[in-house]
N, C-alpha and C positions, 0 to 999 in steps of 0.2 A: 613475540620474537624477543629473544634475549639481546641486550645491548650490544654484546660481543659479536652478534650475527649481522649487525647493521653494516652494509658496505660503506667504506670510507671513500667517497668519490672526490676527485679533483675538480676544481672549478672549471677546468678546460672542457668538462663534459657538456657545459652550456653551449659549446659550439655545435654540438649535435642538433640542438634546438634551431639554431640559426640556419644551419644547412636545410633541415626539413621545412622550416617556415618559408625559407627562400624558395624552395622548390614548389611549395604550396602556392605561394604568390605567383610564381611564374605560370603555373597552370591556370590559376584564376585569370590572369591577364591574357593567356592564350585562349581561354574561353571567349573572352570578350572580342578578340581580334580575329580568331579563326573558328570559333564554334566548337572547340574541343569540349569534352564532357565536364561540366562544372562539378560533378561529384568528385572527380579525381583530386582537384584542388582542395575541396572541402575535406576530403578524407586525409590528405597529407597534412593539412593544417590541424586537424583534430589529433593526429599522431604527434605532431610537434607539440601541441598543447599538453598531451599526456606525458610526453618525455619531459617537458619543461616542469610539470608538476612533481614528477618522480625526482628529478635531479635537484629542483629546488628543496623539496622536503629532505632528501638525503644530505645535501650540503648544509642545511640548516641544522640537522641533527649532528653533523660532523663537529660543529661548534660546541655541542653538548656533551657528546661521548668521546670525541678525540680532539679536544681543545688544543693540545700540544701540536698535532699535525696541522690543524687549521692555522695556528699562528706561525708555524714554520712555513707554510705556503704563502701566507700573507706578507712575510718579510723576505721571501725568495726574490732575487733580482729579476727573474724572468716569469715564474709561475705567478706571481702576485698580480701581474696585469690581467690574467684570466678571471680574476674575481669580478672585474668590471663587467664581464659577460652576464653575470647574474641579472643586471639591470638591463643590459642591451637585448638579451634574450626574451625578457619579459614584454618588451614593446612589439615586436612582430606578433607574439601570441595575442596581445591586445588587438592588434590590427586584424588578425584573423576572426576575432570575436565580433567586429563592428557590425556585420550584417545581421547577427543574431542577438546581440546583447550589447547595445550602445553604452549603457550605464557602466556595466562591467568592464567593457573595452577601455572606457575613459579612466575608470579607477586604476586598472592595471597599467595604463600608460602613464598616469601621473607618478605612480609609484616607481615604475621603471625608470622613467626619465630623471626623477629626483635622486634615485640610487646612483644612476650613471654619471650624472652631473657631480654629485658629491664625491664619489670615487675618483673621478677624473681630476678634480681639483686637488684632492688629497694625494694622489699618486704623482701628478705632474709637479706639485710643490716639492715632493721629495726628490724628483729627478733634477730639478732646478738647483738643489743643494751641491750638485756635483760629487765628486769622489766615486765615479761609477766606472767599472771595468768596461772598456769598449767591447770585449768579448760577449758581454751580456746584452748588447744591443741586438735586437731581433725584431721582426715584424709585429711581435705581440704589443710593441709600444703603440701601435695604431688603435688597439682596442678600447681603452678607456675614454679617449677624446675623440678620435676621428670616426670609428665605427658608431659609438654611441651617439654622437651628434648627428651623423647622416640618418641613422634609423630613427632618432627622435623627430627629425624634420619630415621624414617620409610618412610615419604614422601619425604625427601631428596634422599634417595636411589632409590625410584621410579621415581625421576626426572633425575636420572643419576649421582648422587653425593654420592655414598656410602662411599667414604673416609671421606667426611664432616659428613655424618651420623654416622661414628664410633666415632667422637669426641663428637657429641650430645649424643650418646649412654653411653659413659663414664661419662658424666655429670649426665645423668639421673640415671645411675646404682649406682654410688657411693652416689648420693644425696638420693636415695631410702634407701640404707643400713643405712645411718646416721639418717634420719627421722624416719625410722621404728623403731629403738632403743628408741628413745625419745617417740614416740607415744605409744609403748608398755608398757614402764615405766609409762605413765600417766594412761593407761587403767588398769594396775595392781595395781596401788597405790593410785590414786586420787579418789575422790568421783565419783559415778556413773553418766554418761552423762545424761543431761536433755532430756526429751522425744523428743523435737523438733530437737536436734542434732543427734539423733541416726540414722537416714537414712544416715548421712554422712559416716557411717561405711561401706557402700556400696563401697566407694572409695577405702577401704582397699584391696579390690580384685584386683584392677587395676595394681599396679605397677609391680608384677611379670609377669603377662600375657601380658601386653602392652609392657614390657621390652622384653619378649620372641619374640613377633612379630617384634620388633625393631631389636633384634639380628639377627634373621633369614634374615631380610632384608638387613642389612649392612654387614653381614659375613656369607652367605650361606655355604660357604666352611668350616667353623669352626666346630670342633667336636661338636657332638649333646648333649653331656652330660650336658652342662650348660643350653640349652633350655630345655631339658627334666626336669632338676632340677627346673627351674623357672615355667614351667607348673605344675610340681608337688606341688610346694609351692602354686600356685594359686588355684589348687583343694583344698588343705587344707584350705586356706582362705575361699573358697566357702562353704565348709562343716561346718566350724565354724560359718559362718553367717547364714546357714540354721538352725543350732542349736540355734542361738540367735534370729531367726526371730520373735518368739512370744513376746520377750522382746522388739525388735525394733518396732514391730507393734503396740505397745502402742501409738506411733504416727500413726494415721490413714493413710491409702495409699493416696498419694498426689503426685503432680509433683516433690516434693523433692526426691522421689524414683528412678528418673532417675539417681541418683548417682551410683546405681548398674549396669546401662546398659552398660557402656563403658567397665568395667572390664569383665562382662559377655560375650560381644561380642568379646572381645579379647581372652578370654578363649576358645571360639569356633574357632577363626581364626588360632591361633598358631598351633594346631595339623594338621589342613588342610594344612597349608604352609608346614609343615614337610612332609606330605604325597607327596606333589609336588616335594619335594627334594629326593624322593626315600626312605624315612624312612619307614621301614617295621616292626616297633616295635609295642608296645601296643597302639600307637596313631591310628592305624587302627580301634580299638574298641572304643577309647575315642572320636574321631573326630565326628562321627555321633550323639552320645549321647549328647555331648556338643553343637553341632549345634542346635539340637532340643531344648534343654534347653534354649539356648540364644534367639531363636525365641519366645519361650513362655514368657520368662521374659519381653522382650521388648514389646510384644503384650499387656501383662496385664498392664504394666506401662503406654503404650500409651492410652489404653482404659480408664484407670482412669483418665488420664490427659484430654482426650476429654470429659469425663462425668463432670469433675470439671468445665471445660470451659463452657459447656452447662448449667450447674447449675448455674454458676455465671451470665451467660447472661440472664437466666430466672429470676433470682432475682434482676437484676439491674433495671428494670422498676418499680417493686413494691417499691424498696428503693427509687427510684426518686420521685414516686408519694407520698410517705409518708413524703417526705421533703417539699412538695408544701404547702404553706400557705393556710388556709381555704378560699374558694371562688375564688382562683386564677386559671388561666388557665395553663395547662402544657406548658412549654417551648418547642419550636420546635427544 
């Protein structure tokens, strides 16, 4: 393959991994709670791992063959936060590997957690310096600190480090509360988001429900009131996003809508995990509904992504032919 043929992928493509791994985790949990086929969860986790490997490889090559584009992304006030997903996405892949290769899972977890923590400190330090345009404040701000901390807590507990996970949970929980207030102030008082940024609002769903999964993982003995409250707040966020969907969809369906999938799959997983703890409350009714909803959302976004990829592949030869000088032969 020639260097010029290597796709230049944005860091936001790591969000595909989070959505797939989240769905795989939901199916694995549903297997334990309802006896659904374990093979489905394992297959989805395998797909997530393969996508992670492809995106990580292409993103790493981007720094070698398109360094200027990589640097431009790293200094962009919005897109830069997606770089943190490189570490965040590595950790659920590690979680998926735990039943089959504990040593590999631990190595991936340490690498992912270290990168996530380092990037979060670097990026947050830059934000604290100020001089930021409020229009650049979007839910992507949750990614380096909040998402990374909650995922580190959940996977850390699965690896046998629940005490360490509690520290990560605290970092994510209080980071979420702080950023939430800043983000809501921007949404309520600043000009309306540009169409291209509106799909990032899907990330708004993630903190309370990813945090609920994390809390259940690191402190299963804790009173259920906080987990119930976080799931309830997540449902409220989901309903608001459904109300805003016509406004958000002014930006046509595209891979950017994977921003919705990690939160949606966590919204499904948290109530099922509560069932496994013996919770006999309203989660009995919420869990199956939210599980079906999560599967539908991920399948729709995945179908749109595959269609866009096929459309791009189909258009590429025509575009290449149009660039050929008259009378010249196509390059091999």
